[in-house]
VOPAGU-2260 file (C-alpha; in pm, 1 decimal, decimal comma):
REM VOPAGU-2260
SITE   aa  ch    i         X         Y         Z
SITE  MET   A    0    3549,5     552,7     168,9
SITE  LYS   A    1    3294,7     288,0     261,9
SITE  PRO   A    2    3185,1     337,4     623,7
SITE  ASP   A    3    3280,5      73,7     877,9
SITE  SER   A    4    2975,9    -141,9     946,8
SITE  THR   A    5    3059,8    -128,6    1318,1
SITE  THR   A    6    3060,5     248,9    1359,1
SITE  PRO   A    7    2849,3     382,7    1646,4
SITE  GLU   A    8    2628,9     572,2    1403,2
SITE  LEU   A    9    2543,1     262,5    1201,1
SITE  LYS   A   10    2483,9      59,5    1515,8
SITE  LEU   A   11    2246,0     323,9    1641,0
SITE  ALA   A   12    2067,5     354,4    1305,1
SITE  ARG   A   13    2011,6     -21,4    1293,9
SITE  GLN   A   14    1884,8     -19,5    1650,1
SITE  VAL   A   15    1639,9     258,9    1561,7
SITE  LEU   A   16    1494,8      51,5    1279,5
SITE  LYS   A   17    1470,1    -255,5    1502,0
SITE  THR   A   18    1303,5     -59,7    1781,4
SITE  GLU   A   19    1050,6      90,7    1543,6
SITE  SER   A   20     977,5    -240,5    1370,2
SITE  ASP   A   21     924,4    -404,4    1711,2
SITE  ALA   A   22     689,7    -119,2    1803,0
SITE  ILE   A   23     479,8    -184,6    1493,1
SITE  LEU   A   24     463,8    -558,8    1552,9
SITE  LYS   A   25     349,6    -498,2    1908,5
SITE  GLN   A   26      36,5    -332,1    1772,5
SITE  LEU   A   27     -87,8    -664,8    1643,2
SITE  ASP   A   28    -226,8    -709,5    1994,4
SITE  CYS   A   29    -460,9    -412,7    1950,7
SITE  LEU   A   30    -620,1    -550,5    1636,1
SITE  ASP   A   31    -906,3    -715,5    1819,0
SITE  GLU   A   32   -1283,5    -688,5    1850,7
SITE  ASN   A   33   -1246,7    -325,9    1957,5
SITE  PHE   A   34   -1060,5    -245,4    1635,8
SITE  GLN   A   35   -1332,3    -419,8    1435,8
SITE  ASN   A   36   -1596,0    -213,1    1614,7
SITE  VAL   A   37   -1412,7     103,3    1512,1
SITE  VAL   A   38   -1403,3     -15,3    1150,4
SITE  ASP   A   39   -1775,9     -89,4    1158,9
SITE  VAL   A   40   -1860,1     247,9    1312,0
SITE  ILE   A   41   -1653,1     447,5    1063,5
SITE  SER   A   42   -1776,5     250,5     762,4
SITE  ALA   A   43   -2135,6     328,2     864,4
SITE  LEU   A   44   -2076,8     703,7     895,2
SITE  THR   A   45   -2306,4     937,8     707,7
SITE  GLY   A   46   -2042,4    1209,3     735,1
SITE  LYS   A   47   -1664,7    1226,4     730,6
SITE  VAL   A   48   -1372,2    1148,8     958,4
SITE  ILE   A   49   -1200,1    1446,7    1118,6
SITE  ILE   A   50    -855,9    1384,1    1267,0
SITE  THR   A   51    -687,0    1608,3    1518,3
SITE  GLY   A   52    -358,8    1615,5    1704,6
SITE  ILE   A   53     -80,2    1858,2    1784,5
SITE  GLY   A   54     295,4    1847,1    1730,1
SITE  LYS   A   55     426,8    1518,6    1590,9
SITE  SER   A   56      90,0    1353,8    1655,2
SITE  GLY   A   57     -68,5    1620,6    1439,3
SITE  ILE   A   58     170,9    1545,8    1154,1
SITE  ILE   A   59      90,1    1175,6    1178,7
SITE  GLY   A   60    -280,8    1256,8    1197,3
SITE  SER   A   61    -259,4    1465,8     881,5
SITE  LYS   A   62     -99,8    1176,9     695,8
SITE  ILE   A   63    -362,6     930,7     819,0
SITE  ALA   A   64    -636,0    1169,2     705,5
SITE  GLY   A   65    -476,8    1180,8     361,1
SITE  THR   A   66    -456,2     802,4     342,2
SITE  LEU   A   67    -819,1     763,5     445,7
SITE  ALA   A   68    -936,9    1020,6     193,0
SITE  SER   A   69    -743,4     862,7     -93,1
SITE  THR   A   70    -874,9     513,2     -20,5
SITE  GLY   A   71   -1246,1     576,3       3,1
SITE  THR   A   72   -1308,9     721,1     348,9
SITE  PRO   A   73   -1384,9    1095,8     343,4
SITE  ALA   A   74   -1146,2    1257,5     592,0
SITE  LEU   A   75    -966,9    1580,6     677,9
SITE  PHE   A   76    -726,5    1711,2     941,3
SITE  LEU   A   77    -832,9    1980,4    1188,5
SITE  HIS   A   78    -574,9    2153,6    1406,4
SITE  PRO   A   79    -709,4    2145,9    1764,3
SITE  VAL   A   80    -625,9    2508,8    1841,6
SITE  GLU   A   81    -772,6    2637,3    1515,5
SITE  GLY   A   82   -1070,2    2412,8    1577,6
SITE  VAL   A   83   -1173,3    2575,4    1904,3
SITE  HIS   A   84   -1111,0    2918,4    1756,1
SITE  GLY   A   85   -1363,5    2898,7    1476,1
SITE  ASP   A   86   -1268,1    2615,2    1243,5
SITE  MET   A   87   -1521,7    2379,5    1398,4
SITE  GLY   A   88   -1745,6    2513,3    1123,4
SITE  VAL   A   89   -1618,9    2228,4     904,9
SITE  ILE   A   90   -1786,2    1981,6    1140,0
SITE  GLN   A   91   -2130,6    1845,2    1061,6
SITE  MET   A   92   -2358,2    1600,5    1235,6
SITE  GLY   A   93   -2270,9    1251,5    1121,8
SITE  ASP   A   94   -1896,7    1317,0    1135,3
SITE  LEU   A   95   -1654,5    1131,9    1365,0
SITE  LEU   A   96   -1352,2    1283,3    1537,1
SITE  ILE   A   97   -1029,2    1087,1    1579,1
SITE  ALA   A   98    -808,0    1251,3    1842,1
SITE  ILE   A   99    -441,0    1149,4    1864,5
SITE  SER   A  100    -234,7    1210,8    2177,7
SITE  ASN   A  101      33,6     974,0    2299,7
SITE  SER   A  102     -14,9    1072,7    2663,9
SITE  GLY   A  103    -388,5    1115,0    2632,0
SITE  ALA   A  104    -353,6    1435,4    2830,4
SITE  THR   A  105    -275,2    1698,3    2566,5
SITE  GLU   A  106    -483,2    1998,3    2669,9
SITE  GLU   A  107    -542,3    2139,0    2322,3
SITE  VAL   A  108    -665,8    1804,1    2194,7
SITE  LEU   A  109    -887,8    1744,9    2497,6
SITE  ASN   A  110   -1047,0    2087,1    2454,0
SITE  LEU   A  111   -1151,5    2002,2    2099,3
SITE  VAL   A  112   -1279,2    1656,6    2197,3
SITE  PHE   A  113   -1490,1    1806,1    2473,5
SITE  ALA   A  114   -1627,0    2071,1    2236,7
SITE  VAL   A  115   -1731,6    1828,6    1961,4
SITE  GLU   A  116   -1890,8    1592,2    2210,4
SITE  GLN   A  117   -2110,7    1878,6    2326,1
SITE  ILE   A  118   -2259,2    1894,3    1978,5
SITE  GLY   A  119   -2310,4    1519,0    1960,5
SITE  LEU   A  120   -2017,8    1387,2    1753,6
SITE  THR   A  121   -1882,5    1036,6    1804,3
SITE  THR   A  122   -1519,2    1040,0    1914,2
SITE  LEU   A  123   -1228,2     797,7    1888,9
SITE  GLY   A  124    -912,8     847,3    2092,2
SITE  ILE   A  125    -575,4     704,6    1994,7
SITE  CYS   A  126    -334,3     711,2    2287,1
SITE  SER   A  127     -95,9     494,0    2488,2
SITE  ASN   A  128    -266,0     516,3    2828,3
SITE  PRO   A  129    -602,4     339,3    2871,9
SITE  LYS   A  130    -661,9     534,6    3194,2
SITE  SER   A  131    -588,5     874,8    3045,0
SITE  THR   A  132    -839,5    1156,5    3021,2
SITE  LEU   A  133    -863,6    1111,1    2644,6
SITE  ALA   A  134    -939,3     740,1    2677,5
SITE  GLU   A  135   -1208,5     806,3    2935,0
SITE  LEU   A  136   -1359,6    1096,2    2742,8
SITE  CYS   A  137   -1392,3     932,6    2401,0
SITE  ASP   A  138   -1663,0     691,6    2287,4
SITE  TYR   A  139   -1403,5     454,7    2141,6
SITE  THR   A  140   -1033,3     413,6    2210,0
SITE  LEU   A  141    -742,5     246,0    2034,5
SITE  ILE   A  142    -449,8     194,9    2270,0
SITE  VAL   A  143    -119,0     225,2    2084,1
SITE  SER   A  144     170,0     186,1    2325,0
SITE  VAL   A  145     538,7     108,8    2275,9
SITE  ASP   A  146     802,9     -27,4    2510,1
SITE  GLN   A  147    1046,5     253,3    2433,7
SITE  GLU   A  148    1117,1     533,5    2191,0
SITE  ALA   A  149    1388,4     482,3    1930,3
SITE  CYS   A  150    1548,5     809,0    2042,0
SITE  PRO   A  151    1862,4     730,6    2251,0
SITE  LEU   A  152    1749,1     993,0    2501,9
SITE  GLY   A  153    1401,6     844,6    2516,8
SITE  LEU   A  154    1256,6    1187,3    2443,7
SITE  ALA   A  155    1184,5    1244,5    2072,5
SITE  PRO   A  156     860,9    1081,4    1950,8
SITE  THR   A  157     991,9     810,8    1717,7
SITE  ALA   A  158     868,2     456,9    1780,5
SITE  SER   A  159     539,7     588,5    1922,1
SITE  THR   A  160     457,1     800,0    1616,2
SITE  THR   A  161     563,7     520,2    1382,3
SITE  ALA   A  162     329,1     281,2    1562,6
SITE  VAL   A  163      35,9     523,7    1541,2
SITE  LEU   A  164     101,6     576,3    1171,3
SITE  ALA   A  165     103,5     200,0    1113,6
SITE  VAL   A  166    -222,1     153,3    1303,6
SITE  GLY   A  167    -369,8     439,8    1102,7
SITE  ASP   A  168    -267,0     266,3     781,9
SITE  ALA   A  169    -417,3     -59,1     909,1
SITE  LEU   A  170    -743,0     121,6     983,4
SITE  ALA   A  171    -749,5     287,6     641,0
SITE  MET   A  172    -683,1     -38,1     458,8
SITE  ALA   A  173    -942,7    -227,7     662,2
SITE  LEU   A  174   -1200,4      39,4     579,4
SITE  SER   A  175   -1097,9      36,3     214,1
SITE  SER   A  176   -1148,4    -339,7     201,1
SITE  LYS   A  177   -1484,3    -321,7     379,1
SITE  ARG   A  178   -1599,0     -59,1     128,2
SITE  LYS   A  179   -1469,6    -279,4    -158,5
SITE  PHE   A  180   -1260,0      12,3    -279,9
SITE  SER   A  181   -1119,0     -77,7    -622,6
SITE  THR   A  182    -832,0      35,3    -841,5
SITE  GLU   A  183   -1091,0     215,6   -1054,9
SITE  ASP   A  184   -1199,1     408,3    -744,7
SITE  TYR   A  185    -836,0     486,8    -668,8
SITE  SER   A  186    -794,7     619,2   -1021,0
SITE  ARG   A  187   -1094,0     850,6    -979,4
SITE  PHE   A  188    -947,4     986,5    -655,3
SITE  HIS   A  189    -609,8    1053,9    -825,2
SITE  PRO   A  190    -708,7    1219,5   -1154,3
SITE  GLY   A  191    -416,4    1463,2   -1147,6
SITE  GLY   A  192    -140,9    1209,2   -1094,4
SITE  SER   A  193      36,8    1003,3   -1355,8
SITE  LEU   A  194     -82,8     685,1   -1186,8
SITE  GLY   A  195    -444,3     797,2   -1207,7
SITE  ARG   A  196    -409,0     872,1   -1577,3
SITE  ARG   A  197    -240,9     539,8   -1647,6
SITE  LEU   A  198    -504,8     338,0   -1462,4
SITE  LYS   A  199    -769,9     481,4   -1695,2
SITE  LEU   A  200    -587,4     358,9   -2006,1
SITE  ARG   A  201    -664,7      34,1   -2184,0
SITE  VAL   A  202    -408,6    -243,1   -2183,1
SITE  ARG   A  203    -372,0    -198,5   -2560,4
SITE  ASP   A  204    -259,0     160,0   -2500,2
SITE  ILE   A  205      42,7      63,9   -2291,2
SITE  MET   A  206     129,6    -296,3   -2383,5
SITE  LEU   A  207     453,2    -386,7   -2558,5
SITE  THR   A  208     414,7    -524,8   -2910,5
SITE  GLY   A  209     615,9    -637,5   -3212,4
SITE  GLU   A  210     992,2    -649,9   -3169,8
SITE  ALA   A  211     960,7    -533,0   -2809,6
SITE  LEU   A  212     807,0    -870,2   -2718,7
SITE  PRO   A  213    1046,2   -1123,4   -2559,5
SITE  LEU   A  214     936,7   -1413,0   -2781,7
SITE  ILE   A  215    1107,1   -1749,8   -2804,9
SITE  SER   A  216    1022,1   -2064,3   -2993,0
SITE  VAL   A  217     874,0   -2337,7   -2781,8
SITE  GLU   A  218    1135,4   -2568,0   -2938,5
SITE  GLU   A  219    1425,6   -2376,2   -2780,6
SITE  ASN   A  220    1604,7   -2445,9   -2452,5
SITE  LEU   A  221    1641,3   -2258,7   -2123,8
SITE  GLY   A  222    1968,6   -2100,2   -2231,0
SITE  ALA   A  223    1796,0   -1938,8   -2528,7
SITE  ALA   A  224    1520,5   -1812,4   -2302,1
SITE  MET   A  225    1780,6   -1648,9   -2078,1
SITE  LYS   A  226    1932,0   -1474,1   -2380,1
SITE  VAL   A  227    1590,0   -1341,0   -2479,2
SITE  MET   A  228    1534,0   -1211,0   -2127,0
SITE  SER   A  229    1875,8   -1043,8   -2128,9
SITE  ALA   A  230    1799,0    -879,9   -2462,3
SITE  HIS   A  231    1474,5    -739,9   -2323,3
SITE  GLN   A  232    1602,3    -582,3   -2004,1
SITE  ASN   A  233    1370,3    -497,1   -1716,9
SITE  LEU   A  234    1094,3    -729,9   -1838,8
SITE  GLY   A  235    1215,2   -1046,2   -1666,0
SITE  VAL   A  236    1005,8   -1280,0   -1878,9
SITE  ALA   A  237    1019,4   -1482,1   -2199,7
SITE  LEU   A  238     707,4   -1583,8   -2392,9
SITE  ALA   A  239     726,9   -1928,8   -2550,6
SITE  VAL   A  240     523,9   -1956,0   -2871,6
SITE  ASP   A  241     463,5   -2231,5   -3125,6
SITE  LYS   A  242     529,4   -2202,1   -3499,5
SITE  ASP   A  243     195,9   -2024,7   -3545,8
SITE  GLY   A  244     271,3   -1768,7   -3276,3
SITE  ARG   A  245      30,9   -1917,7   -3022,0
SITE  LEU   A  246     138,6   -1871,5   -2661,5
SITE  ALA   A  247     246,4   -2203,3   -2508,9
SITE  GLY   A  248     393,5   -2083,6   -2181,2
SITE  ILE   A  249     621,3   -1835,1   -2006,4
SITE  VAL   A  250     948,0   -1835,2   -1815,6
SITE  THR   A  251    1026,6   -1557,5   -1568,2
SITE  ASP   A  252    1354,5   -1461,2   -1407,7
SITE  GLY   A  253    1186,2   -1535,5   -1076,3
SITE  ASP   A  254    1155,4   -1897,1   -1191,6
SITE  LEU   A  255    1525,8   -1936,8   -1268,5
SITE  ARG   A  256    1651,5   -2017,6    -919,1
SITE  ARG   A  257    1380,3   -2278,3    -870,3
SITE  ILE   A  258    1452,6   -2421,4   -1213,8
SITE  PHE   A  259    1826,5   -2458,5   -1159,3
SITE  LEU   A  260    1788,1   -2588,3    -804,3
SITE  SER   A  261    1564,7   -2863,8    -938,4
SITE  GLY   A  262    1853,4   -2991,9   -1151,8
SITE  HIS   A  263    1782,1   -2830,3   -1487,9
SITE  THR   A  264    2057,9   -2679,3   -1700,6
SITE  GLN   A  265    2067,3   -2428,6   -1983,2
SITE  GLU   A  266    2025,8   -2721,3   -2221,1
SITE  SER   A  267    1691,2   -2820,1   -2069,5
SITE  PRO   A  268    1402,9   -2786,2   -2317,6
SITE  ILE   A  269    1191,4   -2483,6   -2240,1
SITE  THR   A  270     884,0   -2708,2   -2244,1
SITE  LYS   A  271    1019,6   -2877,0   -1930,6
SITE  VAL   A  272    1047,6   -2559,2   -1726,8
SITE  MET   A  273     793,1   -2308,7   -1860,2
SITE  THR   A  274     467,0   -2222,2   -1686,3
SITE  ARG   A  275     180,6   -2342,1   -1900,0
SITE  ASN   A  276    -154,9   -2160,9   -1903,8
SITE  PRO   A  277     -17,6   -1839,4   -1751,9
SITE  LYS   A  278    -245,3   -1562,8   -1632,2
SITE  LEU   A  279    -346,1   -1338,5   -1922,7
SITE  ALA   A  280    -500,1    -998,1   -1980,1
SITE  GLU   A  281    -728,8    -882,5   -2257,6
SITE  SER   A  282    -614,0    -593,5   -2472,5
SITE  GLU   A  283    -941,6    -405,8   -2411,1
SITE  SER   A  284    -915,7    -439,1   -2032,3
SITE  LEU   A  285    -845,1    -132,3   -1823,0
SITE  ALA   A  286    -490,2     -95,5   -1697,2
SITE  SER   A  287    -642,6     -87,5   -1348,4
SITE  GLU   A  288    -784,2    -436,5   -1405,5
SITE  ALA   A  289    -444,4    -565,4   -1517,1
SITE  LEU   A  290    -287,1    -409,3   -1209,2
SITE  MET   A  291    -543,7    -581,2    -987,0
SITE  ILE   A  292    -459,9    -920,0   -1141,9
SITE  MET   A  293     -88,2    -861,4   -1085,2
SITE  GLU   A  294    -150,1    -767,0    -722,7
SITE  GLN   A  295    -368,2   -1072,1    -661,4
SITE  MET   A  296    -126,1   -1312,7    -832,5
SITE  ALA   A  297     192,8   -1143,4    -701,1
SITE  ILE   A  298     335,9   -1119,4   -1053,2
SITE  THR   A  299     484,7    -832,5   -1252,8
SITE  SER   A  300     371,5    -898,5   -1609,9
SITE  LEU   A  301      78,9   -1031,0   -1811,8
SITE  ALA   A  302      77,7   -1168,3   -2164,1
SITE  ILE   A  303    -191,7   -1059,5   -2408,0
SITE  VAL   A  304    -322,6   -1294,2   -2677,8
SITE  ASP   A  305    -570,4   -1256,8   -2961,3
SITE  GLU   A  306    -872,1   -1474,3   -3039,0
SITE  GLN   A  307    -642,6   -1740,4   -3188,1
SITE  SER   A  308    -428,7   -1744,2   -2870,8
SITE  ARG   A  309    -139,6   -1577,2   -3053,0
SITE  ALA   A  310      88,2   -1364,5   -2835,0
SITE  ILE   A  311      29,9   -1003,9   -2940,8
SITE  GLY   A  312     144,9    -808,5   -2640,0
SITE  LEU   A  313     288,0    -790,2   -2291,2
SITE  VAL   A  314     199,6    -546,9   -2014,2
SITE  HIS   A  315     449,6    -501,4   -1732,1
SITE  LEU   A  316     388,4    -353,0   -1390,4
SITE  HIS   A  317     631,1     -71,4   -1476,4
SITE  ASP   A  318     426,2      19,1   -1783,2
SITE  ILE   A  319     126,3      77,8   -1558,4
SITE  LEU   A  320     299,9     252,3   -1270,0
SITE  GLY   A  321     542,6     434,5   -1496,2
SITE  ARG   A  322     910,6     369,5   -1545,1
SITE  GLY   A  323     995,2     719,3   -1428,7
SITE  LYS   A  324     877,4     902,0   -1121,2
SITE  VAL   A  325     519,5     824,0   -1024,9
SITE  ILE   A  326     317,1    1099,2    -856,9
SITE  PHE   A  327      82,7     971,8    -584,8
């Protein structure tokens, strides 16, 4: 039986998502000159980023460390208790410690911050209280506060941890951009995953060819293009070619609403609705390069042509990322 959309559980679940989304949006206020200073400091490090935290903050910190490491910023997670009991041996001069504590008063975290500062490490505190011990102790501070937790009791860390995770992602992506981290770099950092292997392939290795291509004569109409798209499920595109097989334009399923709203019908000539001079990929290009073009253009497929501009292939986003489960 389909659940009633007005049940208390669904109302609460929707409120949780709203509370957490509001908490994330509130963090836009902390992306200021101070945030930029943190980006500049971390990008200039000669060592690595070490993140610490305990409880839920520790779990979030571990994830942020993983995101940093996979996007070009060397990073690892250090449990604060293990740290002060011998594991500080992983620390080297030139490293930076990021300490996460919502209250800014977590004793275990403060102990580690104090210890690493004694050996000269730069420290960054992420907390909700600008007057907390952590904020005062660290060299840099990012204040991540929320109006309320998503927990109905106001007790379980929910909105606060979500906000810290989002700010951590923002920091990682800003650093990745500053370092000009590319899809090729990402591939090198993920050699064991299916995505990493696919990004190293050439477009010719994964592109669709022959009968798998959704080709249509440039002399056909929109209705025929829709039939071609239906016959080639999951591609969402039709390639219009002339009598010599040269690519003249494309029509995507994303174009259909715009096309019909503008007054066209299925009888409209495809030449009236197709996109001319679409973005292309070369067959010898890396799959990572094709993926970068798709990301920049916000599209899901690229046509491949030969030296005579004849359509010889099509590479779809799914053929790069994998149509099955992708391991990140």
